[in-house]
FIKOLZA-1660 file (N, C-alpha, C; in steps of 0.1 Angstrom, whole numbers, plus 5000, padded with zeros to 4 digits):
% residues 135
   i   px   py   pz ch aa at
   1 5008 4988 5000  A  M  N
   1 5000 5000 5000  A  M CA
   1 5009 5013 5000  A  M  C
   2 5020 5012 5007  A  R  N
   2 5028 5024 5008  A  R CA
   2 5034 5027 4994  A  R  C
   3 5037 5017 4986  A  E  N
   3 5042 5019 4973  A  E CA
   3 5032 5026 4964  A  E  C
   4 5019 5023 4965  A  L  N
   4 5008 5029 4958  A  L CA
   4 5007 5044 4962  A  L  C
   5 5008 5047 4975  A  E  N
   5 5008 5061 4979  A  E CA
   5 5020 5069 4974  A  E  C
   6 5031 5063 4974  A  R  N
   6 5043 5070 4969  A  R CA
   6 5042 5073 4954  A  R  C
   7 5037 5063 4946  A  I  N
   7 5035 5065 4932  A  I CA
   7 5024 5076 4930  A  I  C
   8 5013 5076 4937  A  T  N
   8 5003 5086 4936  A  T CA
   8 5008 5100 4939  A  T  C
   9 5016 5101 4950  A  A  N
   9 5021 5114 4954  A  A CA
   9 5031 5119 4943  A  A  C
  10 5039 5110 4937  A  R  N
  10 5049 5114 4927  A  R CA
  10 5042 5118 4914  A  R  C
  11 5031 5111 4911  A  R  N
  11 5023 5114 4899  A  R CA
  11 5017 5128 4901  A  R  C
  12 5012 5132 4913  A  G  N
  12 5007 5145 4916  A  G CA
  12 5018 5156 4914  A  G  C
  13 5030 5153 4919  A  E  N
  13 5041 5162 4918  A  E CA
  13 5044 5164 4903  A  E  C
  14 5045 5154 4895  A  L  N
  14 5048 5155 4881  A  L CA
  14 5037 5162 4873  A  L  C
  15 5024 5160 4877  A  D  N
  15 5013 5167 4871  A  D CA
  15 5015 5182 4873  A  D  C
  16 5018 5186 4886  A  T  N
  16 5020 5200 4889  A  T CA
  16 5032 5206 4881  A  T  C
  17 5043 5199 4881  A  L  N
  17 5054 5203 4873  A  L CA
  17 5051 5205 4858  A  L  C
  18 5044 5195 4853  A  A  N
  18 5040 5196 4839  A  A CA
  18 5031 5208 4836  A  A  C
  19 5022 5212 4845  A  G  N
  19 5014 5224 4844  A  G CA
  19 5023 5236 4844  A  G  C
  20 5032 5237 4853  A  E  N
  20 5041 5248 4854  A  E CA
  20 5050 5250 4842  A  E  C
  21 5055 5239 4837  A  L  N
  21 5063 5239 4825  A  L CA
  21 5055 5243 4812  A  L  C
  22 5043 5239 4811  A  A  N
  22 5034 5243 4800  A  A CA
  22 5032 5258 4801  A  A  C
  23 5030 5263 4813  A  K  N
  23 5027 5278 4814  A  K CA
  23 5040 5285 4810  A  K  C
  24 5052 5280 4814  A  Q  N
  24 5064 5287 4810  A  Q CA
  24 5066 5286 4795  A  Q  C
  25 5063 5275 4789  A  L  N
  25 5065 5273 4775  A  L CA
  25 5056 5283 4767  A  L  C
  26 5044 5285 4772  A  Q  N
  26 5035 5295 4766  A  Q CA
  26 5041 5309 4767  A  Q  C
  27 5046 5312 4778  A  E  N
  27 5052 5326 4780  A  E CA
  27 5065 5327 4771  A  E  C
  28 5073 5317 4770  A  V  N
  28 5084 5318 4761  A  V CA
  28 5080 5319 4747  A  V  C
  29 5070 5312 4742  A  Q  N
  29 5066 5313 4728  A  Q CA
  29 5060 5327 4726  A  Q  C
  30 5053 5332 4735  A  A  N
  30 5047 5346 4733  A  A CA
  30 5058 5356 4732  A  A  C
  31 5069 5355 4740  A  E  N
  31 5080 5364 4740  A  E CA
  31 5088 5362 4727  A  E  C
  32 5089 5350 4722  A  R  N
  32 5096 5348 4709  A  R CA
  32 5088 5354 4698  A  R  C
  33 5075 5353 4698  A  D  N
  33 5066 5359 4688  A  D CA
  33 5068 5374 4688  A  D  C
  34 5068 5380 4700  A  R  N
  34 5070 5395 4701  A  R CA
  34 5084 5399 4695  A  R  C
  35 5094 5391 4699  A  A  N
  35 5108 5394 4694  A  A CA
  35 5108 5393 4678  A  A  C
  36 5102 5383 4673  A  A  N
  36 5101 5381 4658  A  A CA
  36 5095 5393 4652  A  A  C
  37 5084 5398 4657  A  E  N
  37 5077 5409 4652  A  E CA
  37 5086 5422 4652  A  E  C
  38 5093 5423 4663  A  Q  N
  38 5102 5435 4665  A  Q CA
  38 5114 5434 4655  A  Q  C
  39 5119 5421 4653  A  D  N
  39 5129 5419 4643  A  D CA
  39 5125 5423 4629  A  D  C
  40 5113 5418 4626  A  A  N
  40 5107 5421 4612  A  A CA
  40 5105 5436 4610  A  A  C
  41 5101 5443 4621  A  A  N
  41 5099 5457 4620  A  A CA
  41 5112 5465 4618  A  A  C
  42 5123 5459 4625  A  A  N
  42 5136 5466 4625  A  A CA
  42 5143 5464 4611  A  A  C
  43 5140 5454 4603  A  V  N
  43 5146 5452 4591  A  V CA
  43 5137 5455 4579  A  V  C
  44 5126 5460 4582  A  A  N
  44 5116 5463 4571  A  A CA
  44 5122 5474 4562  A  A  C
  45 5119 5474 4549  A  P  N
  45 5124 5484 4540  A  P CA
  45 5121 5498 4545  A  P  C
  46 5131 5506 4544  A  T  N
  46 5130 5520 4550  A  T CA
  46 5125 5529 4539  A  T  C
  47 5113 5535 4541  A  P  N
  47 5108 5545 4531  A  P CA
  47 5115 5558 4533  A  P  C
  48 5117 5565 4522  A  A  N
  48 5123 5578 4522  A  A CA
  48 5116 5587 4512  A  A  C
  49 5119 5600 4512  A  R  N
  49 5113 5609 4502  A  R CA
  49 5124 5615 4494  A  R  C
  50 5122 5614 4481  A  V  N
  50 5131 5620 4471  A  V CA
  50 5122 5628 4462  A  V  C
  51 5125 5641 4461  A  A  N
  51 5117 5650 4452  A  A CA
  51 5103 5649 4455  A  A  C
  52 5099 5647 4468  A  G  N
  52 5085 5646 4472  A  G CA
  52 5078 5633 4470  A  G  C
  53 5086 5623 4464  A  R  N
  53 5080 5610 4462  A  R CA
  53 5086 5600 4472  A  R  C
  54 5077 5591 4476  A  A  N
  54 5081 5581 4485  A  A CA
  54 5089 5570 4477  A  A  C
  55 5101 5567 4482  A  V  N
  55 5109 5556 4476  A  V CA
  55 5114 5547 4487  A  V  C
  56 5118 5535 4483  A  L  N
  56 5123 5525 4493  A  L CA
  56 5139 5525 4491  A  L  C
  57 5145 5526 4502  A  L  N
  57 5160 5526 4502  A  L CA
  57 5164 5511 4502  A  L  C
  58 5174 5508 4495  A  I  N
  58 5180 5495 4495  A  I CA
  58 5192 5495 4504  A  I  C
  59 5191 5487 4515  A  P  N
  59 5202 5488 4525  A  P CA
  59 5214 5480 4520  A  P  C
  60 5226 5484 4525  A  Y  N
  60 5238 5476 4523  A  Y CA
  60 5236 5462 4529  A  Y  C
  61 5241 5452 4523  A  R  N
  61 5240 5439 4528  A  R CA
  61 5246 5437 4542  A  R  C
  62 5257 5444 4544  A  S  N
  62 5264 5443 4556  A  S CA
  62 5257 5450 4568  A  S  C
  63 5247 5458 4565  A  E  N
  63 5240 5465 4575  A  E CA
  63 5228 5459 4581  A  E  C
  64 5223 5448 4574  A  V  N
  64 5210 5442 4578  A  V CA
  64 5213 5427 4580  A  V  C
  65 5203 5421 4587  A  G  N
  65 5204 5406 4590  A  G CA
  65 5201 5397 4578  A  G  C
  66 5193 5402 4569  A  G  N
  66 5190 5393 4558  A  G CA
  66 5182 5400 4547  A  G  C
  67 5177 5391 4538  A  E  N
  67 5170 5397 4526  A  E CA
  67 5156 5402 4530  A  E  C
  68 5151 5400 4542  A  A  N
  68 5138 5405 4546  A  A CA
  68 5138 5420 4545  A  A  C
  69 5150 5426 4546  A  A  N
  69 5151 5441 4545  A  A CA
  69 5148 5446 4531  A  A  C
  70 5148 5438 4522  A  L  N
  70 5146 5442 4508  A  L CA
  70 5131 5442 4504  A  L  C
  71 5127 5451 4495  A  P  N
  71 5114 5450 4489  A  P CA
  71 5112 5437 4481  A  P  C
  72 5100 5433 4480  A  D  N
  72 5097 5420 4473  A  D CA
  72 5103 5418 4459  A  D  C
  73 5102 5429 4451  A  D  N
  73 5108 5427 4437  A  D CA
  73 5123 5425 4438  A  D  C
  74 5130 5431 4447  A  Y  N
  74 5144 5429 4448  A  Y CA
  74 5147 5415 4453  A  Y  C
  75 5139 5410 4462  A  R  N
  75 5141 5396 4467  A  R CA
  75 5139 5386 4455  A  R  C
  76 5129 5389 4447  A  T  N
  76 5126 5381 4435  A  T CA
  76 5138 5381 4426  A  T  C
  77 5144 5392 4423  A  I  N
  77 5156 5393 4415  A  I CA
  77 5167 5385 4420  A  I  C
  78 5170 5386 4433  A  L  N
  78 5180 5378 4440  A  L CA
  78 5178 5363 4438  A  L  C
  79 5165 5359 4440  A  A  N
  79 5162 5345 4439  A  A CA
  79 5165 5340 4425  A  A  C
  80 5161 5348 4415  A  I  N
  80 5164 5344 4401  A  I CA
  80 5179 5342 4398  A  I  C
  81 5187 5352 4403  A  V  N
  81 5201 5351 4400  A  V CA
  81 5207 5339 4408  A  V  C
  82 5202 5337 4420  A  R  N
  82 5208 5325 4427  A  R CA
  82 5204 5312 4421  A  R  C
  83 5192 5311 4415  A  D  N
  83 5188 5299 4408  A  D CA
  83 5195 5296 4395  A  D  C
  84 5201 5306 4390  A  A  N
  84 5208 5304 4377  A  A CA
  84 5220 5295 4378  A  A  C
  85 5224 5289 4367  A  D  N
  85 5235 5280 4367  A  D CA
  85 5248 5287 4368  A  D  C
  86 5248 5300 4364  A  G  N
  86 5261 5308 4363  A  G CA
  86 5257 5322 4363  A  G  C
  87 5266 5331 4358  A  P  N
  87 5263 5345 4356  A  P CA
  87 5252 5347 4347  A  P  C
  88 5243 5357 4350  A  V  N
  88 5232 5359 4342  A  V CA
  88 5232 5374 4336  A  V  C
  89 5226 5375 4325  A  Q  N
  89 5224 5388 4319  A  Q CA
  89 5211 5394 4324  A  Q  C
  90 5210 5407 4323  A  V  N
  90 5197 5414 4327  A  V CA
  90 5186 5408 4318  A  V  C
  91 5188 5406 4306  A  R  N
  91 5178 5401 4297  A  R CA
  91 5172 5387 4302  A  R  C
  92 5180 5378 4307  A  A  N
  92 5176 5365 4312  A  A CA
  92 5167 5367 4324  A  A  C
  93 5171 5376 4333  A  V  N
  93 5163 5379 4345  A  V CA
  93 5149 5385 4341  A  V  C
  94 5150 5394 4331  A  G  N
  94 5138 5400 4326  A  G CA
  94 5128 5390 4320  A  G  C
  95 5134 5380 4313  A  E  N
  95 5125 5369 4307  A  E CA
  95 5118 5361 4318  A  E  C
  96 5126 5358 4329  A  R  N
  96 5120 5351 4340  A  R CA
  96 5109 5359 4347  A  R  C
  97 5111 5372 4347  A  L  N
  97 5101 5381 4353  A  L CA
  97 5089 5384 4344  A  L  C
  98 5090 5379 4331  A  G  N
  98 5079 5381 4322  A  G CA
  98 5079 5395 4315  A  G  C
  99 5091 5402 4315  A  L  N
  99 5091 5415 4309  A  L CA
  99 5093 5414 4294  A  L  C
 100 5090 5424 4287  A  D  N
 100 5092 5425 4272  A  D CA
 100 5107 5427 4270  A  D  C
 101 5114 5417 4267  A  T  N
 101 5129 5418 4266  A  T CA
 101 5133 5423 4253  A  T  C
 102 5125 5424 4243  A  L  N
 102 5128 5429 4230  A  L CA
 102 5130 5444 4230  A  L  C
 103 5123 5451 4239  A  A  N
 103 5124 5466 4240  A  A CA
 103 5134 5469 4250  A  A  C
 104 5145 5475 4246  A  R  N
 104 5156 5478 4255  A  R CA
 104 5151 5487 4267  A  R  C
 105 5143 5496 4264  A  G  N
 105 5138 5505 4275  A  G CA
 105 5131 5498 4286  A  G  C
 106 5125 5486 4283  A  K  N
 106 5118 5479 4293  A  K CA
 106 5128 5472 4303  A  K  C
 107 5140 5470 4299  A  L  N
 107 5150 5463 4307  A  L CA
 107 5158 5473 4316  A  L  C
 108 5158 5486 4312  A  E  N
 108 5166 5496 4319  A  E CA
 108 5163 5497 4334  A  E  C
 109 5150 5497 4338  A  P  N
 109 5147 5498 4352  A  P CA
 109 5151 5485 4359  A  P  C
 110 5151 5474 4353  A  L  N
 110 5156 5461 4359  A  L CA
 110 5171 5462 4360  A  L  C
 111 5178 5467 4350  A  R  N
 111 5192 5468 4350  A  R CA
 111 5196 5478 4362  A  R  C
 112 5188 5488 4364  A  A  N
 112 5191 5498 4375  A  A CA
 112 5190 5491 4389  A  A  C
 113 5179 5482 4390  A  K  N
 113 5177 5475 4402  A  K CA
 113 5188 5465 4405  A  K  C
 114 5192 5458 4395  A  M  N
 114 5203 5448 4396  A  M CA
 114 5216 5455 4400  A  M  C
 115 5219 5467 4393  A  T  N
 115 5231 5474 4396  A  T CA
 115 5230 5480 4411  A  T  C
 116 5219 5484 4415  A  R  N
 116 5217 5489 4429  A  R CA
 116 5220 5477 4439  A  R  C
 117 5215 5466 4435  A  L  N
 117 5218 5454 4444  A  L CA
 117 5233 5451 4444  A  L  C
 118 5239 5452 4433  A  A  N
 118 5254 5450 4432  A  A CA
 118 5261 5461 4440  A  A  C
 119 5257 5473 4439  A  D  N
 119 5263 5484 4446  A  D CA
 119 5262 5482 4461  A  D  C
 120 5251 5476 4466  A  R  N
 120 5249 5474 4480  A  R CA
 120 5254 5461 4485  A  R  C
 121 5261 5453 4477  A  G  N
 121 5267 5441 4481  A  G CA
 121 5258 5428 4480  A  G  C
 122 5246 5429 4475  A  W  N
 122 5238 5418 4474  A  W CA
 122 5241 5409 4462  A  W  C
 123 5245 5415 4451  A  L  N
 123 5249 5408 4438  A  L CA
 123 5264 5413 4435  A  L  C
 124 5270 5405 4426  A  H  N
 124 5283 5409 4420  A  H CA
 124 5281 5412 4405  A  H  C
 125 5285 5424 4401  A  K  N
 125 5284 5427 4387  A  K CA
 125 5298 5425 4381  A  K  C
 126 5298 5416 4371  A  R  N
 126 5311 5412 4365  A  R CA
 126 5314 5423 4354  A  R  C
 127 5326 5422 4349  A  G  N
 127 5331 5431 4339  A  G CA
 127 5323 5430 4326  A  G  C
 128 5318 5418 4323  A  D  N
 128 5311 5416 4311  A  D CA
 128 5296 5420 4312  A  D  C
 129 5292 5426 4324  A  G  N
 129 5278 5431 4325  A  G CA
 129 5269 5421 4331  A  G  C
 130 5274 5408 4333  A  R  N
 130 5265 5398 4339  A  R CA
 130 5266 5399 4354  A  R  C
 131 5256 5392 4360  A  F  N
 131 5255 5393 4375  A  F CA
 131 5256 5379 4381  A  F  C
 132 5262 5378 4393  A  T  N
 132 5262 5366 4401  A  T CA
 132 5257 5369 4415  A  T  C
 133 5253 5359 4422  A  A  N
 133 5249 5361 4436  A  A CA
 133 5261 5361 4445  A  A  C
 134 5261 5369 4455  A  R  N
 134 5272 5369 4465  A  R CA
 134 5268 5357 4475  A  R  C
 135 5278 5351 4479  A  L  N
 135 5277 5339 4489  A  L CA
 135 5275 5344 4503  A  L  C
% end
């Protein structure tokens, strides 16, 4: 009988401990969620005003924790360059984006974005004008 009482008492202790741990886990998860929200807000693209127009600044790669700091279209460009087998031309990226690649003027905004990414350390622009992803 004493063994049954000891087991019952221990089970009660374990149930209490399990309840305390579940509560702590919920608190930790809530704190992690808050921290993740704060991180996302901290690396969100920074809006600026140029000539009265709102523009997004492209941060230097070394200044931010990851690609989340970039606007969606810049992240898409990075993904296309990374998925390529080797250095890519602006025209190839434009084709993947569904742009009219026969009209040179349609590619110039894309070329400017890719050059901006290279200037900020996200891509590497080779001497032949093609781009590769930085590791």
